[in-house]
N, C-alpha and C positions, 0 to 999 in steps of 0.2 A: 515583560515576561519574568517569571521568577520560579525558582525551585525551593523557595523558602518553605521550610518544614517538611518538604518531601523526602529529604535524605534520611529521615527516620525509618523509611521503608527498608533500608539496607541493613539495619541492625537495631530493631526495637528491643528495649529491655523488658517491656511489659505490654500486654495486650488486654483490652477489655472487650468482651463480647456482649454487646447490648442487645438483649433479646435471645441470649443463649437458652436452649430448651432441652428437656428430656423427652419431648414428644417425638416418637419414632417418625422418621422420614420428613420432619419439619426442617426448614432451612437452618434454624437455630441449632438443631441437634446435629445436622450434617456438618456444619462449619466447625462446631465444637469438636466433633470426632476427628475431622481432618486435621485440626490443629494439634490435638493430643497424639494421634497416631503418627503424625509426621515427625515428631521428635523435637518440636520447638522447645528450647531450654530456657526461655525467658519466663517471666511471671505471667500467669493467665488468670484473669478475673472474669467471672460470669455474673451478669447483672440481669436479674429477673425478679419481679415483685412476688412471684409465687415461690413456694417452698422448693428449694433446689439443693440437691446433694450429689456431688460427683467427686470421686477420689482424684486427687492430684491437682485440683484447682480450688480457688477461694470463691465463694458465692456470696453475693450481696443483693439486697432488695432494691437499692437505688444507687445512682451514680454518686450521690453525695456521701454514701457510706464507704466508698472505696478508700483504702489507706493511702493512696498516692494518685497523682494524675497519670493515667496510662499514656505511654508514648504513642500508642496507636489504638484507635477504637474501630470496631467492626459493628455497624449499626444494622439491625435486622428486625426492627419493630414496624408496625403498620405505618403507612405514609402519614396519617394525621398526627402521629406522635413524634415524627422525626424532628420538626423544628424545635420542640421543647427539649428533646434529647441533645441536640446540637448545642443549644444554649447552656445546658447543664454541663456538658463536656468542656465547653469553652471556659465556663466559670471555674471548673475544677482545675484547668491548666493544660488540658489536652490540646494539641495543635495540629493533629491530622486524624481524619476519620474517613473510613470507606463505607459508603452507604449502599447496601445491597437492595434496600427497599425500593419497590416500584410505585408508580402513581404520583410522584412528586412532579407534576407537569406545570408549565406556565399557566395553562388554562385553569387548573385547580387553585392556583395561588400558593400552593405549598412549596414549590421550588423557591419562589422569591422569599417566603417566610424563612426557609432554611438558610438561605444565603444571608439574610439580614441578621439571623441569630448568630451566625458564624463571624460576621464582619468585626464586631468589637474586639474579638480575641485573636484575630488573624488565624483562625482555625481553617485549614485547607480541607477540601472535600473532594474525594474521588467518587464518581458516580453522580447521581443515584442510578438505580436500575442497572446494576452491574453484577458480574459473576464473583468479583472479589480480586484478591491479589495473591500471587505466589512468589516467594523469594527463596529459591532452593538453597542458596548458600547458607542461610540461617535457619533452614528447615521450617520455613513459614509457609503454610498453605491455608489461607483464610478464604476458601471458596467452597462452593457446593458442586465442584466438578468431580467427575468420577475417576480421573487419572491424576497421577502424581509425577511431576517432572523431576529429572535429575539436574544437578548443578552443572553449569557450563557457561559458554560465552555468548549465547543468543539472548537478546531482549525482545520480548513480544508485547506490542501495544495493540489492542484490538477493540473496535467498537462493537464487536459481536462476541458475546460470551460463548455461544455455541461453537464457534470456530476454534476457540482456544482448546477445547478438549480434543478436537480432531488434530490440531497441530501438535499438541503434546503427545498424542498417541503416535503420530508419524515420527516424531523425534526419538521417542523411546525405542522404537523398532530399529532405529539407526544408531543408537547409542549417543545421541546428541543432547546436550544439556542447555539450561537457561540460566542467565544471570538474574532475570526477573520477568514476570508475566503480569500484566496489568490489564484488567477489563475496564475500559474507560467509561462505558455506560453512556448516560445522557450528557456528561461533561458540563454540569452546571457551574463548576468552578475549575478544577484541574482539567486541562484539555490536552490535545495532541502535542501542541507546542511545548507545554510545560514538561510533558513526559519525555519528549525528545531531548530537551535540555538535560533532564535528569540522567538519562542513560548515556548521553554524549560525554559526560564528564566522569562516568563510572569506568575505572580502569579494568574491571573484570568483564565488561561488555565488549565483545569483538564485532558484533553486527546487530542491527536493529531491524526487526520485522514490524510492518504496519499493515493492519487491515482497516481501510478507510471507507466510511460511508459518506461523510461530509465533513468539511472543515469549518469550524465556527469562527475562528479568528485568523483570517488568511495572512495578515501581516506577521503576526506572531509565529504562525506555522512556518512560513517561508524562511523567516530569519533563523528559527530553530533548526529547520531541516538543513539549511546551508551550513550552519555551524557544525551540526552532527556529521554531515557527509564529508566534511573536510578531514575528519579524524577516523571515521569508520564507515563501512557500507550501510546504507539505509535502503531497505527493500520494501516496496509497497504493492499491495493489490487494492484496486479501487472498485468498489461495487457500483452498479448502475452503468455498465459499459454499453449495453444495447438499448435500443429505443423502448423495448418492452419493459426492461428493468427501470428505465427512466420514468415511464408512465406509472409503474408500480410505486416508485419512490414518491412521485408527485401526489398520488392518492393516499399514500401512507403517511408521509411526513409534511406534505405541503411544500416541499423544496424540490426544485428541478435538479435531479441527480444525473441528467442526461448529458451534461457538459463534459463528457469524458475527454474530449480533445483538449479542453481548457486545463483539466487536471493533468493530463499527460504533458502538456507544454510546461506547466508550472512545476511539476515534479522534475522534469528534465533540467529546468533552469536551476532548481534547488539541489541538483546532484543526486536525486532519488532514483533508484533503479526500479522501474515500474514493470510488473509482471501481470499476466492476465488470468492465471489460474493458480489454485493452491499447489498443484504439482510443480509449476514453475517456481513458485515461492520456495517450496521445499528444496528444489534443485539449486536455486540461487543461494539459499542459506547454507546449503552443504558446502558449496565451493568457496563462497566468500567468507564463511566462518573459519576456513583454514588459514586465513590471512595471507594467502598467496596473491601475488601481483604479477600481471603480465606486462612487459614493456612494449609489446606490440601484438599484432594479430596473426603472426605467421606460425602455423601449427605443423608439427611433424607427427607422423603416425607410425607406430611400430606395432605389427600385428602378425598373427599366425594364420589369418584368414583374409584373403584378398577381397572377398565379397563384402565382408563387414566394413572394410576400409572404404570401399566404393560408396556404401550407404552413408558413411560419415562425411565423405566429400560432397555428396548430394545436398546436404543441409548446411554447408559452410556459409554460403551467401547469406542465408537468413540470420546467421549468428554474427555476421560481420567479420568472419574469419577468412583466411586464405591459406592455401597449401604452400608450405615453405619449400623453397628450392634448395636442395642440398648442394653444398660446395663440392668442387672437384676433389678436394682433400678428404672430405667426409666420405664420398663415394669410394675413393681409393682405399680408405681405411676399412670400410665395410667389405669391399672386394677381398681384402686380405684375411678377414675374420669370418666371413659367412660362406656357405656353399655357393657354387656358381649359379644355382637356380634362384637366388634371391632376386628381388624385383629391380635392383640397380637404380632405384629412384625412390622418392617419397610418394606414396607410403612405402615404408620398409617392410616388405612382405617376407617373413621368415619361413614361409611354407608351413603346411599343416603339422609337420613333425618337429617344428621349432621348439626347443626346450629351454630351460633356464639359462644356459650359457650363451645361446644365440641372443636371447633377450638382453643379457648383460652387455654383450659386445655392442648390440645395436643401440640400446638406450644411451650408453656412454658416449658413443660416437655422435649421435644427433644432439645430445645435450651440449657438446663442445662446439657445435656449429654456430657461428655468429649470426647466421641467417634464420635461426630457429628461436622463437619466443616462448614456446611451450611444447610439451610432448604429450601425446595421447597414446597410452599403451593399451592395446586391445588383446584379449585372450579368449579364444573360442575353445570350449572344453574338448579335449581329445584323450584317447587312451594312451598316448605316447608321452604326455607331459603332466607332471604333478602341478595342479593349479596353485596349490599353496606355495610350492617352491618357486614358481614364476612370480607370484606376488611378493615373496621375500626378496627376490632380485630387484623388483621395482622399488621396494622400500630401501634396500641397500644403495642402489644407484642414486636415489634422491638424497640420501644422507651424505654420500660421498661427494656429491656436487654442491653440498652446503645449501640445498634447497634454493639454488640460484634461479632456476627456471621452474615454473609450475609443471607438475606432472599430474595428469588426470588418468584414471584407470577405468577401463570398460571391460568387465568380465561378463560376457554375453550370457544372459539367462539368470533368472532369480536364484536358482539353486547354486549355480556357479558363483554368483555374487556373495551369497550367504557364507560360503566356505572361507572367504577372505575378508569379509566386512570388518571384523574387529581388528585385524592386522592393519588394514588401510586406515581405519579410523584413528588408531593409536599413532600412526605416522602422519596424520593430518593430510592424507591424500584422498581427494573426492573420488568416490566409486559409483559407477553407473552400470545399468544392466543392458542398455541399448545404445547404439552409435549416435542416434539423434539426441538422446538425453546428454551424452557426453559432450558433443559439440555445442549444444545449447549451454552447457555448464561453462565451457570456455568462453562463450559469448558473454556471459555475465562478468567474467574477468575483464573482457574488453570494455564492456559498458562501465565497469567500476573505474577503470583507468581513464576512460573518456570523461567521466564525471569529475574525477579528481583534477584532471588537466583543466577542465572548464572552470572549476571553482578557483583553482590557483591563478588562472590567467584573467579572471573576471575583474573588470574595473567598476568600482562602485561610483554611481552617478546620482547626485542629488539635484533635483529640479524644483525650483519654486513655481508654484502655480496658484491661481486665484479662481477657485471654483465659483460657479454661479449657483449658490445655495438657494436663493429665492425661486429660481426656475426649477431646480430639482425638487424643492418642496411642493411646488405647484403641481408637478407631475404626480407625485405620491399622493397628494391630497385628492386629486381627481380620481385616482384609482381606488382610494379608500372610500370616497363618496359613492362610487359605483359598487362597493362591496365586493371588489375583486381581489384575488390573492396572487394573480399572475399578471405581469406587465406584458403588453404587446411588444413585438420586436421594435416598432417605431418608438414606443415609450422607453424601452430599455436603452436604445441607442441615444435618445435625447438625454436620458439620465446620465449615461456615461460621458456624453459630450459636455454636460454641465460641469463635470469634474475634470474636463480636459483630457479624457481618455480618447485616443484616436479611434474613430469609428468610420464605417463606410457611410457617406452622406445618404440620407433617405428622405424622400418626399412622398406625401400622400396625394393621390390623384382623385379628386372628388367629383368628377364629371367627365363626360366624353370629350368635351371641348378642351380639357386640360392636357389630353394626351399629346397633342401636336406641340404645345409649348414645352412640355417635359422632354419629349424626344429631340427637340431642336437643340437642347443644351447638353445632350449626352450622346456618347459614341456607342453604336451598336457593337456586338449583339446585346440583347436585353433579357432580363428575367422578370417575370411577374409573379408576385406572391399575394395571397389573400391575408387579411388581418381580421380575426374574429375572436372575441373573448371566449367563445364556445369551442373553438377548434385550435387547441394549443399546438398539436402536431400537424402542421400544414401539409407536409408531403403525404402523410397517411390519408388525409382527407381529399387529396387531389387538388390542393390549393397552391401548387407551384408549377410554373411553366418556364422552361429553360431555352436558351439559344434562339431567341427571337430576333429576326434580322432587321425589321423596320417597324414604323409606327402601325402600319396595317396589321402586321403579325401580332403586335402587342394588343391592339384593340380586339382582334379576333380571338386571341387566347383568353383575354379577360372576359369576353362574352360567353365563351364556351365554359370557362371555369365557373362563372356565376350560375349558369344554367345547371351544370352538373352538381354543384354543391347544394343549390336550392332543392334539387330533386332528392339528393342523398341525405341531406341534413336540413329538412324543412324548418326546424325550430331554431337553427343556428342564426345568430346575428352576424351579418357581414358588414363590418365597419369600413374597412379599406382594403385596397390592394396596394401593396407597397413595392417600391423598387429601390433597392439599395444603391447608394452612390448616385442617386438620381431623383426620381420623380414619384408623384402619386396622383390619384384620380378619384373624385366621388362619382358614383353612378346613381341613377335613380334607385328607389326602394332601399334607402339608407345603406347604400354600399359605396365603398371607395376602395382604391387600389394603390399598390406601391410596387415598384420593380427595380432590381439592381442590374447594372451593366456587367458584363463579364470581365471587363478590364478597367483600370483606373482612368479617370478623366485627365485630360491634359491641363497645363497650367491656366 
């Protein structure tokens, strides 16, 4: 992996817009307007063979006419012209281009031509088919997005250009800024691993956000993610979590995106904090972007509403948090400072009329307790307390304690939140409008600490292996010969085993007589699954039977399964039934079976 030539993004002295236009609402016109209105103070060159006149920039008919090699090129020409444009830019001396143009697919051959044109010059390419790049620190907005981000500490890398605009809009509403935003597009050259490496070494980047549809180079990605997560939080959302989304991805891209559990395990191993929704990504970014760190999962709650605190406690288990037990000394201190009606335990309930001074006493006391790892301060709006004054107490207590322990704030209700949002943001205190959001925010601090501990304690192991490449090649050749794009489960496991990746042993049962032999070598209970090139999702088709106690149950389940599938999917080819860690069977009418036992075999 390399970030060679990518550092130019952080401070380009000159930018060439290849395909800049004066045609209203065209991409070339929008990107030019964004760049000019954003205040970029470097040199801007517009390249268009047609007559072009725009105040504040220099216009040229060809790339060869440019007075210098631009540090960065934004390419917005039709797909067929991109390879020639890349060759001209490389010859001119440019070493980084962002290709917004779509249609450069492997099937068209244009993608490979573009890469071949770039290779002699070590010209790096972001895209194609992307929204562009935004680098707010240098006022660079080379996109056709409708929003403009402010400068800050979050880096955003997204395979979806549309989501970028939503995330920027969310951040603007909360006063959160970005160190850089890159739409990765089709990742013909620069991929997620390269971009992770880029922001991992950027001192202005405090946390990295990822929207992932698929990883193209898994080894590079994992290495880059682990390196980045050692120095700053990496938060990811993975598309294709449900089976419906997986089927859509398969029909759309030809790649199985349904292996969500695999991504989740890999992300956890790499130290990436995985979230399921954009809301969770925003919440995680807000708390982790404050650079707060929790040494443990024990949470103290200070509130003027007992009901709100109960709601927070209800969701602690899901966040991996636990309610801190206050020491006798802390309780005695609070007894001396608070009215006798306080709760005398955690949560510290100040009662509905609790004002700024009660909050000050309570926060200070629980912060000093060694059994507390973080403090959640909750405020329910009342007529007896100034919400801004209470917020100022939180800020003052945090500063007085040297930010030694994370403080999270929950000002219940959107209007209540808005009154103090800027104050909390300036003090780097994460603010939430609901108890469950606040506790989930603390959960991200716990997850970040767990990831850091795991990465710090991990032992690197290198294992020599001798893959059976001829066997792997024979599997793939057979699949290609049958003009298939998806391997069966049996083939996939055979391929992994050829590269010495541990898999559950699987055998095909190609006839009724093979059931007895198969069952004789495997401990029950059993599972039977059908294998068909026409039925990728076996469970949905009714092609899986679980918890089978003996050979008779296996044979009965196989017979019922075949009858049901032949009635429901008469055109489907049934090749086998498979049993993982076990056996397989051919039946008449070109069908065979495989099934897995529910537990490992003995030695």
